[in-house]
C-alpha positions, 0 to 999 in steps of 0.5 A: 830159435828162442833159446839161441845163445842160451846154454841148454841141453836135450835129454830124453824127449828132445825138449830143451833144458836150460843148463845151470838150473836148480832142478829139471824134469824132462816129461813125455805128455800123457794127457791134457785136460781142459780146466776152464780157461786153463789146460792141465797137462799130465806127464811121465818123467823120462829124465830128471836132474839138478844142481846146487843152490837155494830154491826161490819160490812164489808165495803170498804174492812175493818171491821168497827163499826157503829157510835152511835146515837146522841141526840138533846142535843149533837147537840146543841139542834137542832132536826136534824144535820146540813149537812156539805157543804150544802148552801142555794139557793139564794133568788129569786128576784121579778119583779116589777109589 
């Protein structure tokens, strides 16, 4: 009844899956471990799916969006982006023979 009026589907395990979500996993419970004041659940993925959109994540006590991928053309044709602040090691001097 908690999802009454919300668009959802049921797939492999019968658990409700909200429609229009970015990614979903339908899992069967394999094991539950007590971990202090938490319970750690381990599941086996029975079905999965997803839609289009940009993921939102929680990091550093705030919500953030992931940066988009950068193409080689946007990097000036380089195959990999340059690392800021990285310097090359000085060349080794050869001892005379």
